[in-house]
BAKOLKOL-519981 format. One record per residue: x negated, y negated, z negated of N, C-alpha, C, O in turn; residue number from 1. Coordinates in steps of 0.001 Angstrom, whole numbers, plus 500000, padded with zeros to 6 digits. Each point is the difference from the previous one (the first is absolute). Example, Ala and Ser with C-alpha at 12.3 -4.5 7.8 and 13.67 -1.06 7.14 Angstrom:
BAKOLKOL-519981
SITE   n.c1   n.c2   n.c3  ca.c1  ca.c2  ca.c3   c.c1   c.c2   c.c3   o.c1   o.c2   o.c3   n
SITE 486810 505690 492200 500890 498810 500000 499100 498800 500000 498964 500019 499335   1
SITE 501386 498931 501385 499180 498810 499940 500770 498910 499270 499491 498892 499831   2
//
This chain:
BAKOLKOL-519981
SITE   n.c1   n.c2   n.c3  ca.c1  ca.c2  ca.c3   c.c1   c.c2   c.c3   o.c1   o.c2   o.c3   n
SITE 428596 880262 881757 498708 500149 500047 499677 499989 501411 500428 500783 500848   1
SITE 498488 497906 499375 499704 499773 501332 498842 501122 500522 499170 500400 499184   2
SITE 500814 500072 502166 499176 500814 500480 499210 499310 500893 500589 499367 500877   3
SITE 498167 500615 499093 498945 499382 501015 500148 500854 501463 500178 501216 499934   4
SITE 499754 498205 501204 500153 500762 501324 498611 499788 500387 499513 498884 499814   5
SITE 499783 502058 500705 498769 499920 500710 499986 498998 501122 500946 499747 500746   6
SITE 497976 499771 499270 499883 498957 501264 500215 500556 501511 499246 500922 500312   7
SITE 501457 498745 500427 500254 500619 501443 499330 499061 501066 499647 498833 499834   8
SITE 500257 501947 501310 499576 499410 501342 500877 500385 501140 500305 501178 500188   9
SITE 500098 497875 500558 500548 500123 501279 499254 500719 500776 498861 499546 500109  10
SITE 501375 501541 500555 499405 500678 501049 500886 500636 500855 500797 500872 499655  11
SITE 499015 498555 501798 501054 500499 500996 501432 499447 499688 500994 500623 500374  12
SITE 499082 498409 499060 501589 499630 499326 500512 500606 498994 501160 499703 499716  13
SITE 498178 501245 499515 500364 500610 498790 499041 499639 498770 498795 499810 500160  14
SITE 501782 500120 498722 499164 499901 498664 499356 501317 499613 500549 501102 499995  15
SITE 498321 498637 499714 499309 501361 499193 499342 499529 499026 499594 498839 499953  16
SITE 500212 502136 499051 499215 499633 498714 498416 500023 500564 499492 500731 500851  17
SITE 499915 498165 498332 498627 499795 500276 498948 500712 499396 498922 500173 500571  18
SITE 501373 500310 498140 499274 500659 499210 500282 501220 500130 501182 500346 500010  19
SITE 497577 500763 500145 500145 501067 500265 500212 500617 501516 500044 501200 500270  20
SITE 500054 497913 500475 500231 500329 501313 498757 500166 501023 499105 499167 500144  21
SITE 501007 502038 500525 498798 500375 500454 500026 498904 501399 500943 499495 500610  22
SITE 497633 500415 499560 499942 499014 501352 500369 500718 501149 499549 501129 500195  23
SITE 501342 498245 500701 500613 500549 501129 498960 499854 501195 499421 498919 500109  24
SITE 500292 502151 500838 499362 499813 500981 500850 499330 501418 501010 500460 500533  25
SITE 498198 498298 499855 500736 499439 501179 500204 500893 501298 499057 500528 500590  26
SITE 501944 499557 499699 500601 500812 501502 499370 499015 501038 500423 498878 500278  27
SITE 498453 501774 500257 499435 499336 501247 500342 500749 501445 499245 499911 500969  28
SITE 501931 500797 499040 500406 500783 501039 500105 499267 501268 500651 498960 499907  29
SITE 498865 501322 501281 499889 499428 500964 501374 499830 500634 500762 500966 499976  30
SITE 499649 497811 500628 501134 499829 500692 500112 500904 501274 499231 499975 500961  31
SITE 501941 500882 498861 500185 500942 501049 500127 499551 501616 499761 500807 500898  32
SITE 500552 498128 499299 499883 499348 501412 498765 499431 500136 499817 499737 501188  33
SITE 499062 499892 497987 498900 499517 500407 499045 501343 500231 499050 500003 500783  34
SITE 501309 501010 498501 499322 501324 500015 500392 500572 501468 499074 500391 500709  35
SITE 502086 499668 499717 500334 500438 501344 499250 499215 501110 499470 500590 500941  36
SITE 500498 497915 498904 499387 499190 500866 498367 500322 500237 499456 500041 501104  37
SITE 499989 500145 497791 498552 500374 499862 499790 501449 500686 499127 500167 500852  38
SITE 501744 500883 498712 499994 501284 500783 499911 499650 501586 499049 500353 500697  39
SITE 502030 498930 499764 500187 499696 501388 498619 499426 500573 499398 500460 500971  40
SITE 500220 498459 498253 498755 499377 500735 498933 501026 499785 499181 499896 500913  41
SITE 500568 500845 498432 498813 500943 499924 500222 501061 500885 498978 500547 500414  42
SITE 502251 499944 500040 500022 500936 501031 499914 499201 501196 499338 500515 500902  43
SITE 501230 498213 499359 499561 499423 501299 498842 499728 500386 499730 499985 501201  44
SITE 499149 499683 497619 498854 499775 500425 499097 501433 500226 499008 500086 500725  45
SITE 501508 500859 498582 499511 501314 500194 500044 500364 501674 499089 500438 500703  46
SITE 502281 499225 499654 500350 500739 501336 499309 498794 500965 499506 500473 501024  47
SITE 500398 498424 498879 499263 499057 500626 498302 500374 500135 499253 499595 500890  48
SITE 500455 501126 498173 498327 500209 500229 500027 501179 500647 499082 500358 500737  49
SITE 502126 500437 499005 499608 501475 500652 500644 500043 501385 499821 500998 500698  50
SITE 500873 498041 499715 500620 500025 501362 498991 500129 501038 500232 500714 500976  51
SITE 498600 498618 498896 499046 500153 501225 499392 501282 500139 499717 500545 501067  52
SITE 500107 499889 497814 499467 501608 499969 500852 500859 500403 499614 500867 500784  53
SITE 501812 499103 498760 501064 500754 500571 500074 500068 501516 500048 501026 500680  54
SITE 499955 497488 499815 500023 499653 501431 498746 500690 500675 500328 500642 500997  55
SITE 498447 499387 498743 498955 500585 500383 499991 501340 500076 499500 500440 501036  56
SITE 500974 500494 498041 500292 501289 500024 500955 500324 500886 499670 500884 500790  57
SITE 501502 498641 499333 501147 500060 501063 499310 499889 501454 500108 500931 500798  58
SITE 499130 497810 499534 499371 499733 501227 499050 501305 500389 499969 500489 501129  59
SITE 499383 499912 497915 498951 501004 500175 500712 501532 500762 499479 500917 500635  60
SITE 501664 498856 499018 500831 501386 500628 500738 499737 501366 500724 500840 500534  61
SITE 499054 498078 499909 500751 499737 501176 498767 500017 501357 498782 500009 499819  62
SITE 501845 499992 501385 499008 499896 501083 499437 498683 500096 500223 499082 499211  63
SITE 499074 500879 501749 499187 498683 500246 501046 499158 500678 500076 498842 499589  64
SITE 500709 501505 501330 500743 499084 500530 501221 499597 499056 500513 498884 500081  65
SITE 499857 501940 499153 500963 499578 498902 499493 499000 498954 500660 499040 499604  66
SITE 498166 501262 500008 499333 499374 499266 499748 498528 500489 500230 499146 499144  67
SITE 499416 500487 501858 499681 498962 500627 501282 499227 500488 499805 499060 500771  68
SITE 501320 501202 498906 501092 499518 500478 500398 498535 499118 499789 499966 498787  69
SITE 500760 498926 501889 500083 498810 499244 501911 499695 500073 500495 499839 501116  70
SITE 500180 500124 497953 499730 500378 498567 499488 501649 500021 500160 500777 500941  71
SITE 499281 499474 497943 499650 501419 499643 501244 500800 500117 501056 499423 499739  72
SITE 498969 501852 500624 501127 500774 500088 499827 501017 498787 499003 500716 499908  73
SITE 501976 499296 499224 500107 500489 498688 500508 501229 500326 499452 500882 499339  74
SITE 501502 499582 501531 500390 501394 500119 499415 500799 501130 500646 500910 500520  75
SITE 498202 498782 499850 499303 500448 501310 499653 501696 499511 499968 500324 498813  76
SITE 499813 500553 502208 499654 501342 499629 498809 499893 499334 499130 499138 500127  77
SITE 500926 502158 498891 498651 500053 499546 499156 500779 500433 500414 501075 500435  78
SITE 498242 498665 499589 498852 500821 500435 498686 499985 499104 499755 499214 499085  79
SITE 499489 501784 501360 498706 500031 499211 498751 499922 500944 498983 500668 499813  80
SITE 501199 498426 501249 499005 499683 500837 499022 499206 499476 498818 500211 500270  81
SITE 501561 498817 498948 499043 499263 499321 499020 500398 498877 498942 499409 499783  82
SITE 501593 501828 499412 499157 500977 499498 499095 500729 500513 498863 500137 499549  83
SITE 501629 500424 501521 499217 500937 501004 498625 499192 500327 498852 500372 499756  84
SITE 501589 498393 500875 498939 499142 500556 498997 499778 498908 498837 500206 500349  85
SITE 501363 499388 498299 499379 499882 499113 499109 501236 499620 498781 499850 499922  86
SITE 501771 501300 499855 499253 501262 499709 499202 500438 501194 499075 500784 499787  87
SITE 501114 498890 501206 499303 500511 501478 498846 499014 499941 499025 500356 500662  88
SITE 500858 498461 498683 498741 499148 500190 499233 500505 499064 498990 499304 500103  89
SITE 500799 501533 498957 499144 500455 498815 500010 498903 499030 499319 499005 500248  90
SITE 501351 501056 498713 500022 498972 499302 499138 500531 498533 499739 499300 499021  91
SITE 499987 501900 501156 499602 500657 498523 498607 499384 499683 499852 499554 498862  92
SITE 499079 500367 502040 498664 499198 499403 500414 498525 499809 499278 499417 499192  93
SITE 501520 499977 501248 500171 498682 499277 500805 499800 498803 500006 498937 499379  94
SITE 500661 502073 500306 500740 500172 498751 499157 500469 498997 500217 499774 498810  95
SITE 498811 500882 501610 499142 500781 498948 498747 498801 499600 499407 499903 498926  96
SITE 500437 499315 502206 499270 498746 499401 500521 499274 499304 499375 499746 498971  97
SITE 501743 499689 501181 500818 499236 498946 500277 500480 498731 499971 499348 498956  98
SITE 500338 501998 501201 500006 500851 498440 498611 499682 499405 499935 499424 498914  99
SITE 498988 500920 501738 499012 500220 499118 499522 498496 499640 499597 499752 498864 100
SITE 500464 499210 502180 499739 498547 499529 500840 499596 498639 499533 499437 499010 101
SITE 501650 500938 501169 500847 499431 498976 499909 500638 498742 500124 499373 498948 102
SITE 499613 502151 501122 499918 500654 498455 498561 499719 499473 499925 499848 498781 103
SITE 498923 500058 501932 498626 499735 499498 500162 498851 499458 499833 499835 498791 104
SITE 500526 499177 502053 499796 498531 499595 500808 499443 498701 499602 499079 499286 105
SITE 501653 501678 500532 500759 499786 499006 499463 500719 498671 500324 499490 498928 106
SITE 498896 501631 501070 499331 500846 499001 499039 498921 499509 499952 499652 498820 107
SITE 499118 499727 502363 498892 499076 499461 500488 498818 499353 499379 499603 499015 108
SITE 501761 499691 501428 500520 499043 499531 500558 500254 498533 499917 499193 499074 109
SITE 500556 501831 500885 500452 500283 498277 498683 500067 499191 499787 499332 498989 110
SITE 499366 501538 501562 498688 500099 499090 499232 498835 499540 499474 499871 498895 111
SITE 500522 499080 502334 499532 498804 499564 500692 498911 499450 499366 499043 499554 112
SITE 501913 500988 500422 501020 498971 499745 500283 500288 498447 500015 499103 499157 113
SITE 500216 502299 500556 500227 500280 498535 498921 499430 498951 500427 499250 499122 114
SITE 498274 501041 500910 499063 498991 498940 499917 498795 500133 499631 499295 499060 115
SITE 500714 500173 502205 499970 498802 500128 501221 499304 499328 499849 499065 499213 116
SITE 501095 501323 501057 501360 499533 499378 499884 500024 498495 500416 499040 499352 117
SITE 498928 502224 499936 499586 500172 498608 499222 498807 499662 500356 499320 499038 118
SITE 498537 500332 501710 499238 498714 499437 500755 498922 499994 499863 499231 499048 119
SITE 500818 500547 501689 500808 498490 500227 501274 499920 499321 500670 498975 500124 120
SITE 499766 502059 499122 501208 499846 498970 499798 500682 498851 500550 499340 499119 121
SITE 498888 501763 500352 500102 500635 498731 498511 499418 499561 500072 499363 498949 122
SITE 498783 500698 501536 498702 499489 499659 499780 499068 500935 499290 500354 500941 123
SITE 501188 498380 499060 499637 498975 501126 498603 499421 499866 499382 499576 499023 124
SITE 500341 500527 502142 498311 499508 500234 500221 498371 499913 501104 499456 499969 125
SITE 497599 499862 499996 499816 498602 500083 500629 499555 501272 499809 500544 501087 126
SITE 501229 498057 498620 500151 499483 501337 501053 501025 500872 499988 499941 501229 127
SITE 500748 500821 498195 500868 501047 500658 501009 499227 500967 500381 500499 501059 128
SITE 499996 498317 498519 500774 499098 500952 499406 500133 501431 500525 500462 501013 129
SITE 498105 498953 498775 499355 499680 501349 499848 501291 500883 500084 500030 501228 130
SITE 499675 501043 497925 499879 501250 500685 501293 500540 500729 499921 500590 501077 131
SITE 501371 499154 498221 501362 500251 500698 499981 499184 501175 500278 500463 501107 132
SITE 499346 498124 498665 500442 499055 501151 499079 500716 501056 500532 500309 501067 133
SITE 498286 499952 498760 499041 500446 501211 500601 501028 500702 500047 499944 501228 134
SITE 500495 501143 498058 500875 501000 500557 500976 499621 500908 500059 500554 501097 135
SITE 500664 498625 498603 501175 499410 500283 499529 499201 501386 500692 500022 501018 136
SITE 498337 499437 498907 499512 499235 501142 499669 500666 501099 500433 499626 501090 137
SITE 498759 501449 498793 499901 500929 501149 501186 500376 500692 499764 500506 501097 138
SITE 501568 499392 498567 500972 500137 500777 500275 498821 500792 500719 500139 500989 139
SITE 498846 498793 498742 500569 498787 500683 499527 499938 501346 500627 499453 500907 140
SITE 498147 501171 499236 499357 499950 501438 500849 501184 501009 500150 501203 499784 141
SITE 500318 497979 501355 500615 500993 501046 499114 501044 500474 498971 499512 500468 142
SITE 501066 501707 499575 499459 500929 500635 499213 499857 501248 498877 500449 500233 143
SITE 502023 498739 500650 499555 499788 501412 498890 499018 499833 499088 500022 500826 144
SITE 500893 499199 498288 498833 498841 500048 498460 500848 499455 498900 499458 500111 145
SITE 501265 501711 499399 498840 500700 499313 499709 501192 501118 498986 500683 499859 146
SITE 501997 499583 501360 499515 501075 500817 498873 500087 500785 499437 501054 500295 147
SITE 500190 497694 500089 498662 500004 500657 498769 500320 499384 499157 500704 500555 148
SITE 500690 498753 498195 498475 500484 499365 500206 501325 499432 498979 500584 499638 149
SITE 502262 500073 500195 500400 501332 499631 499494 500746 501244 499053 500772 499852 150
SITE 501394 499093 501137 499727 500692 501468 498422 499944 500307 499410 500992 500430 151
SITE 499942 497779 499322 498516 499833 500309 499254 500987 499023 499000 500596 500401 152
SITE 501499 499590 498264 499271 500551 498994 500227 501502 500317 499135 500853 499803 153
SITE 502075 499400 500695 500287 501819 500128 499169 500313 501328 499498 501104 500212 154
SITE 500421 497945 500553 499446 500486 501251 498263 499844 499929 499343 500519 500903 155
SITE 500060 498844 498135 498742 499858 499481 499675 501395 499355 499022 500606 500437 156
SITE 501689 499917 498607 499660 501162 499301 500869 501032 500551 500333 500875 499201 157
SITE 500123 499216 502040 500487 501175 500920 501346 500397 499238 500122 501225 499995 158
SITE 500824 498180 499422 501091 500522 499112 501291 499602 500813 501135 500115 499536 159
SITE 498584 499414 501701 501259 499922 500890 500504 501412 500199 499263 500972 500168 160
SITE 502321 499060 499791 500589 501104 500443 499534 501177 498620 499817 501179 500302 161
SITE 500078 498517 498710 499729 500635 499086 501017 500142 498699 500137 498938 499392 162
SITE 500459 501975 500178 500899 500066 498999 499668 499387 498672 500863 499490 499287 163
SITE 497891 500569 500404 499212 499721 498680 500170 498340 499995 500258 499418 498946 164
SITE 499599 499951 502160 500094 498679 500021 501515 499438 499779 500214 498875 499550 165
SITE 500598 501851 500744 501322 499498 499620 500370 500216 498688 500774 499198 499476 166
SITE 498701 501983 499749 500076 500422 498530 499460 498801 499230 500636 499409 499128 167
SITE 498247 500316 501236 499338 498865 499355 500680 498683 500228 500082 499277 499007 168
SITE 500431 500269 502144 500878 498679 500309 501270 500218 499240 500402 499020 499372 169
SITE 500171 501870 500577 501499 500354 499299 499716 499958 498509 500960 499706 499287 170
SITE 497849 500545 500116 499603 500161 498490 499921 498351 499738 500760 499396 499243 171
SITE 498521 500203 501279 499827 498391 499697 501269 499401 500444 500314 499116 499202 172
SITE 500405 500989 501597 501318 499374 500253 501049 500221 498935 500882 499187 499726 173
SITE 498950 501922 499732 501302 500281 498961 499310 499764 498684 500806 499724 499112 174
SITE 498038 500302 500535 499555 499942 498690 500292 498697 499310 500266 500089 498801 175
SITE 499730 498787 501714 500697 498704 499309 501424 500552 499309 500226 500136 498798 176
SITE 500580 500114 502222 501448 500277 499618 500130 501054 498835 500834 499876 499102 177
SITE 498384 501043 500975 500054 501107 498924 499395 499498 498791 500396 500406 498908 178
SITE 498624 498695 501199 499418 499463 498482 501205 498980 499621 500229 499914 498793 179
SITE 500410 499461 501901 501004 499236 499300 501277 500515 499539 500686 499460 499133 180
SITE 499643 501761 501575 501151 500720 499547 499421 500851 498757 500781 500037 499049 181
SITE 498076 500611 500783 499814 500544 499068 499668 499544 498759 500207 500637 498967 182
SITE 499167 498033 501106 499753 498997 498970 501441 499764 498970 500042 500034 498770 183
SITE 501184 499700 502294 501085 499599 499197 500603 501266 499189 500662 499830 498976 184
SITE 499057 501468 501565 500378 501055 499414 499285 500323 498752 500463 500240 498885 185
SITE 498180 499712 501572 499214 500263 498457 499973 498797 498992 499339 500144 498971 186
SITE 501283 498763 501234 500065 499168 499025 501198 500281 499213 500062 499434 498909 187
SITE 501073 501468 501497 500825 500670 499008 499631 500869 499209 500676 500331 499026 188
SITE 498039 500241 501311 499412 501171 498818 499967 499420 498578 499443 498931 499751 189
SITE 501227 501882 499252 499825 499529 498487 498409 500155 499602 499312 500995 500228 190
SITE 500301 497905 499183 498697 499878 499626 499809 501239 499021 499135 500840 500247 191
SITE 501599 499249 498756 499894 500942 499011 499750 501525 500630 499311 500836 499416 192
SITE 501312 499389 501792 499451 501397 500798 498477 500027 499973 499434 500988 499533 193
SITE 499732 497770 501036 498775 499966 500199 499311 500082 498856 498972 500671 499915 194
SITE 501578 498588 499007 499234 500079 498502 499921 501283 499450 498974 500244 499366 195
SITE 501985 500750 500743 500328 501218 499596 498924 501034 500710 499345 500853 499402 196
SITE 500631 498897 501878 498928 500753 500632 498534 499739 500013 499155 500814 500372 197
SITE 500583 497815 499132 498897 499625 499472 499377 500548 498898 498794 500233 499914 198
SITE 502362 500047 498927 499471 500332 498910 499867 501754 500192 499025 500660 499640 199
SITE 501959 499768 500881 499639 501259 500705 498267 500539 500616 499521 501134 499994 200
SITE 500005 497858 500383 498685 500141 500679 500039 500211 501325 499063 500574 500556 201
SITE 501936 499025 500070 500413 500196 501463 499127 499065 500865 500218 498791 499915 202
SITE 498724 501699 500983 499465 499100 500789 501106 499263 500919 501207 500243 499979 203
SITE 498033 498657 500958 500604 499121 500898 500852 501082 500941 501229 500060 500026 204
SITE 497962 500690 500655 500428 500934 501078 501428 500755 499482 501073 499942 500602 205
SITE 498682 500748 498189 500921 500645 499386 501158 499161 499616 501107 500451 500293 206
SITE 498839 498594 499202 501163 498934 500000 500701 499561 501052 501224 499878 499947 207
SITE 497977 499804 501250 500601 499908 501323 500923 501076 500495 501104 499818 500512 208
SITE 498234 501443 499245 500735 501036 500618 501098 500515 499493 501024 500308 500610 209
SITE 498609 499840 497545 500978 500792 499411 501079 499192 499470 501175 500343 500123 210
SITE 498426 498482 499229 500974 498990 499423 500729 499023 500972 501230 500043 499980 211
SITE 498209 499152 500800 500364 499125 500573 500897 500396 501500 501038 499564 500497 212
SITE 498032 501415 499873 500682 500278 501564 501476 500639 499756 500904 499411 500592 213
SITE 499436 501625 498679 501244 500590 499802 500934 498816 499547 501159 500044 500411 214
SITE 498532 499093 498931 501047 498865 499857 500468 499153 501071 501192 499819 500247 215
SITE 497602 499535 500541 500412 499489 501405 500073 500626 501103 499839 499467 501098 216
SITE 500422 501785 498703 500289 500806 501350 500743 499427 500853 499551 499804 501130 217
SITE 501799 499782 498521 500852 499469 501040 499364 498714 500563 500437 499664 501101 218
SITE 498839 499741 498483 499366 498788 500519 498826 500475 501067 499714 499528 501100 219
SITE 499797 501416 498277 498831 500812 501150 500441 500444 501219 499575 499809 501139 220
SITE 501436 500873 498387 501115 500462 501458 500396 498966 500787 499773 500098 501206 221
SITE 500833 498817 498326 500431 499003 500690 498861 499154 500667 500227 499448 501077 222
SITE 498648 500445 498356 498885 499443 500888 499603 500848 501250 499839 499572 501142 223
SITE 500018 501883 498361 499672 500781 501014 500940 500231 501022 499615 500221 501149 224
SITE 501638 499751 498538 500667 499926 501284 500081 498948 501021 500169 500253 501192 225
SITE 499674 498253 498202 499747 498763 500728 499014 500022 500792 500147 499780 501202 226
SITE 498435 500548 498127 498962 500181 500678 500004 500969 501281 499396 499720 501035 227
SITE 501297 501360 498790 500185 501177 501050 500718 499169 501340 499564 499976 501151 228
SITE 501664 499362 498322 500938 499587 500958 499022 499023 500886 499805 500082 501213 229
SITE 499594 498913 497808 499277 499016 500947 498940 500561 500939 499914 499592 501158 230
SITE 499230 501396 498315 499158 500822 500884 500539 500831 501289 499496 500090 501120 231
SITE 501652 500466 498377 500456 500896 501184 500524 498927 501067 499970 500283 501197 232
SITE 500447 498647 498414 500802 499081 501098 498903 498908 500779 500356 499285 500937 233
SITE 498422 500726 498566 499056 498978 500137 499801 500258 501668 499888 501151 500422 234
SITE 500077 497684 500484 499913 500358 501436 498951 499258 500532 499353 500543 500895 235
SITE 500282 498152 498694 498936 498956 500446 498602 500698 500060 499486 500167 501106 236
SITE 500006 500164 497996 498681 500651 499471 499999 501285 500983 499144 500158 500870 237
SITE 501849 500678 498903 499843 501370 500790 499886 499582 501432 499084 500502 500651 238
SITE 501827 498537 500000 500029 499927 501157 498563 499437 500554 499585 500541 501025 239
SITE 499724 498557 498465 498915 499339 500462 498626 501095 499747 499120 500085 500857 240
SITE 500840 500700 497893 498908 500243 499635 499934 501634 500435 498962 500655 499899 241
SITE 502094 499799 500513 500005 501592 500435 500202 500183 501484 500173 499111 500833 242
SITE 499773 502223 499361 500177 500124 501679 500823 501594 500029 501057 500211 499406 243
SITE 498388 500551 501205 500570 501470 500213 499801 500863 498951 500591 501080 500030 244
SITE 498500 498581 498804 499654 501076 499178 500514 499728 498643 500453 500890 499281 245
SITE 499471 497884 500382 500730 499589 498743 501265 499009 500013 500275 499191 499114 246
SITE 500308 500997 501856 501256 499354 500237 500958 500301 499163 500276 501191 499858 247
SITE 500403 497866 499446 501184 500498 498941 501481 500003 500739 500152 499647 501170 248
SITE 500735 500730 498109 501450 500135 500629 500524 498587 500433 500550 499902 501097 249
SITE 499308 499013 498108 500602 498852 500601 499190 499711 501208 500680 499517 500905 250
SITE 498136 500630 499353 499336 499702 501210 500592 501166 501491 500129 499698 501186 251
SITE 500105 501572 498154 500615 500950 500957 501192 499396 500381 500224 499988 501210 252
SITE 500658 499468 497989 501334 499340 500283 499980 498963 500891 500975 499884 500743 253
SITE 498215 499418 499331 500128 498984 500598 499428 500283 501780 500006 499153 500893 254
SITE 499590 502125 499197 499666 500507 501299 501359 500197 500833 499913 500094 501225 255
SITE 501278 499967 498179 501428 500441 500788 500215 498643 500373 500969 499916 500754 256
SITE 498573 499154 499038 500450 498675 500509 499190 499638 501344 498805 499708 500015 257
SITE 501965 500354 501013 499212 499890 501511 500859 498976 500423 501066 499674 499477 258
SITE 498320 499782 501636 500389 498832 500893 501173 500677 500984 500794 499276 500602 259
SITE 499232 501807 499477 500997 500626 500972 501323 500055 499552 500933 500331 500733 260
SITE 499196 499322 497962 501433 500112 499399 500682 501206 499547 499359 501033 500193 261
SITE 501876 499106 499205 500733 501234 499674 498972 500943 499138 499544 501103 500303 262
SITE 500220 498026 498410 499035 500709 499062 500767 499784 498917 499403 500428 499012 263
SITE 501722 499073 500690 500542 499632 498782 500486 501421 498922 499936 500024 498770 264
SITE 500452 500865 501974 500553 501568 499324 498733 500425 499603 499927 500271 498801 265
SITE 498782 499905 502026 498874 500543 499687 499411 499212 498687 499448 500622 499092 266
SITE 500711 498020 500888 499247 499311 498922 500779 500094 498715 499385 499966 498934 267
SITE 501685 500128 501086 501035 500257 498790 499841 501550 499619 499959 500215 498789 268
SITE 499964 500675 501889 499635 501409 499547 498833 499865 499386 499936 500361 498825 269
SITE 498958 499123 501792 498623 499919 499454 500002 499475 498555 499485 500522 499012 270
SITE 501191 498361 501080 499917 498995 498781 500778 500739 498736 499705 499880 498811 271
SITE 501310 500874 501727 500893 500827 498766 498875 501205 499616 499830 500294 498817 272
SITE 499586 500230 502012 498882 501381 499612 499120 499273 499160 499811 500470 498878 273
SITE 499539 498344 501475 498718 499654 499526 500545 499304 498483 499150 499834 499125 274
SITE 501991 499853 500663 500773 499160 498741 500165 501217 499084 500010 499839 498780 275
SITE 500120 501380 501774 500739 501252 499031 498973 500094 498720 500573 500041 498911 276
SITE 497917 499999 501063 499294 500283 498809 500372 498890 499138 500465 500271 498894 277
SITE 499385 498440 501481 500344 498907 499140 501333 500127 499273 500121 499764 498798 278
SITE 500974 500664 502081 501361 500123 499350 500134 501020 499115 500777 499898 499051 279
SITE 498450 501243 501169 500009 501092 499129 499140 499747 498788 500359 500532 498950 280
SITE 498663 498799 501057 499312 499764 499004 500748 498789 498945 499976 500060 498770 281
SITE 500575 499019 501918 500841 498840 499219 501113 500755 499294 500320 499837 498822 282
SITE 500270 501070 502105 501428 500679 499277 499512 501099 498968 500829 500393 499179 283
SITE 498021 500080 500801 499617 500930 498997 499603 499274 498538 500201 500482 498885 284
SITE 499332 498544 501351 499431 499267 499078 500697 498493 499436 499449 499122 499336 285
SITE 501918 500931 501170 500705 498957 499825 500179 499584 498627 500105 498812 499697 286
SITE 499935 502233 499375 500533 499540 498655 498647 499717 499359 500058 499245 499029 287
SITE 498919 501136 501262 498689 499588 499428 499712 498456 500678 499500 499132 499285 288
SITE 500811 500614 501988 499622 498868 500573 501183 498709 499319 499665 498830 499817 289
SITE 501470 501628 499944 500947 498854 499488 499533 499771 498314 499996 498899 499449 290
SITE 499591 502503 499843 499497 499897 498705 498443 499327 499797 499564 499493 498967 291
SITE 499922 500620 501992 498664 499207 499866 499933 498561 500515 499229 499234 499421 292
SITE 501458 500344 501551 500271 498544 500447 500586 499198 499006 499966 498769 499993 293
SITE 500677 502090 499003 500859 498822 498915 499225 500166 498630 500418 499382 499021 294
SITE 498376 501496 500866 499354 500025 498854 499420 498663 499395 500016 499688 498809 295
SITE 499519 499651 502142 499418 498601 499453 500732 498791 500260 499529 498879 499806 296
SITE 501801 501386 500702 500942 498851 500163 500667 499686 498568 500307 498858 499658 297
SITE 499841 502032 499721 500875 499651 498683 499191 500139 498774 499503 501071 499651 298
SITE 500387 497913 499761 499083 499919 498767 500767 500633 498850 499491 500068 498882 299
//
């Protein structure tokens, strides 16, 4: 009596029964050698970007004569003279001005960009692509090309050396970036959530505040951090439009560069102190920043 054998398939050199066989998952394990190479490359890129910052910190703890040597002296005696010179110069008013302008302009940017991004993504207005291009085109003009009319206008309305002028300019400077970023984040919000909110009778402001905002909070945090960094680091507008009253931290930092030489250690110390708020904010929100920047990248 003959018995029929089930059809077989050849898998990895061995014959297995085709009927009743569970589909096997393909193993996509990364090659260990390529994984090691990618890890080394990532660490090399990280060290390459961090090396200038580490060198600045080390130079800030040297004396001026040691910091000015060529080639630089790596094992020179450490000193706090650069930090003493920085704090003796009275940095607190410029630091407060930078903090005020950066925080208030970032808040204004988010208040304006969030509903604008909602209108351009979830409830698109007519010709929304033209609106987005207009936002983007405002970043194509260099700031130096518009500094003269801005200066003349500020002089006419008596806003020179006024912190509120910087707040307005920083808001307009960062608004296009925030709109583009938040639009990509809002485009990922499920439409079913909005429909459910409408069925429950939620108003537009309630929907924005209690439904959409919690979902895109990482994106809002990422946009806020980038706007804060851009505002804190801005130099040209603050240098031209402010003086002794509304001068910011970057303007105060440039005051250590003199024609007499021997200022490198003081400049490095001032740069490190001025960079601390941005570094602290970035470190505290690094998880939100990475999550927010990747929200609109993968469909």
